[in-house]
N, C-alpha and C positions, 0 to 999 in steps of 0.2 A: 213346672212352675208356669203359671200364666202371666202374661204381660198386662200391666195396668195402663199402658201407654194410651190406649183408646178409650179408657173409662173416664167418666166425668169426675171433676174435682171441684171442691169449693174452697176458696181462699178468702176468709172473712166474708164480705158481702159479694164477692165476685164468683159467679158460677161459670165454669168452663166446660165445654162439651167433651174435651179430651185433654191430654197433658202435653200437647205439642205447642211449643212457644217459639216464635221467631224472634231471635235476639236483635237488638238494635244494630244497624249497620250504617256507619257514616257514609253518605253518598257524595258529599261535596258538590251537589248539583243545584243548590238553592241560589237565588240571585239576591244578595244582601239579606239573606234570611228568609226570603219568600219562596215557598214551595213552587216547583215548576211542573210542567207536564211529565217530566221524568218521575217525580214523586207520585203523581196520579196513576201512572202506569205501573210503576214498581210496587207501590203499596197496595194498589188495587189487585194485582196479581197475587201478592202474598196473602191478602185478606180472603182470597178465593182459593187458597192452596190446600185447605183442610186443616190448617193450624187453628187452634182455639183462640190464641192470643198473638197479635203482632205488635211488637214494641217499635215505635217510630224512632229514628235516629236521635242522638243527643240534640235537645231543643233548647237553645239559649233564650232565657227570659229577658236578657239585656243584650243589646248589640255587642257590647264589649266582652260579654261572657262566652262568645262563640270561639271555637278553635280557629276557624278560617272564614273568609268572606262567603264561601260556598256552603257553610253549615246552616242548617235549618234554624229558624228563630220564631219566637212568639212574643214580640215586643212592639209591634206596630199594628195599625188597622190593616195594612196590606198583608202582613204575615197572618193575621187572624182570618182574613177573607180567603186567602189561599189554602190555609189549613181546613177551613170549613168546606171548601170545594173538594179537597182530597178525602175528608172524612165522609162526606155525603156519597161520594163515588164508592168508597170502600163498603159503606153500609148498604148501598143499593145492590152491589154485585157480589159482595163477599159475605161470609158468615163469621169471620173472626172478630173478636173484640179488639179494640185498639187502646194502646197506652203509649206514652212517650217518656223518654229518658231525660232527666234533668241533670245536666252536668254541673259539677262544682266549679267555682271560680278560683280555687286555690292556685298556688304556684303551678305554672304549666310550662311545658316545653314550647319554645318558639316554633312557629309553623310557617311554611312558605305558601300555604293556600292550595297546594296540590297533593295533600296527604303525606308530605315528606317532612321529617323533622329537620330543623336547622340548628347546627351547633354554633353557639355564640355566648358571649358573656352578657349577663343581665344584672340588673339591680333589683333587689327586693325593696320596692318603694316604701313599704310600711316600716322597714327596719334599717334601711340605708346600707345593707351589706351587699357585697358583690357575690354573685352565685354563678357557678358553672352549670349549664344545662347540657349534659352530654346527649348525644343522639338517642332517640327512642327510650328515654327515661325521664319521667317527670319527678319532681320533688314533692312528696306529700306535704300539705300545708302544716301539719303538726310537727314536721321535722325541720322546719326552717330555723335558722339561728335566731335566738331571742335578743341578743345584744349587738 
């Protein structure tokens, strides 16, 4: 049986040279959502790795939608300019196509800004119920109490 890993694939309008995709990895290296030199080097290396698609880490479209202060964002002119710089670098030196992950803003686990979950009691502001957020487990928004 031959492997199809290195064969091209078409997904709707997206043509990929092979079937290698780099999953999004939260780096917690942004400064208030703005991509840093870390992103330039990290994503540039991945874009030149031979993968056909690199998915950029979860990208908050609102400042409040990020998991931590160090998470990547796309909600201001500064964020947009930094992303444009990273994308231009990846396109110039790499061959991979780029995408980014859009996180949902549903109920989430409190976060200390360093990639560690924080156990604490919280309030579901839309329903006024107390919720316990245990470590390393978020509550899907569809499972929140209704009353």
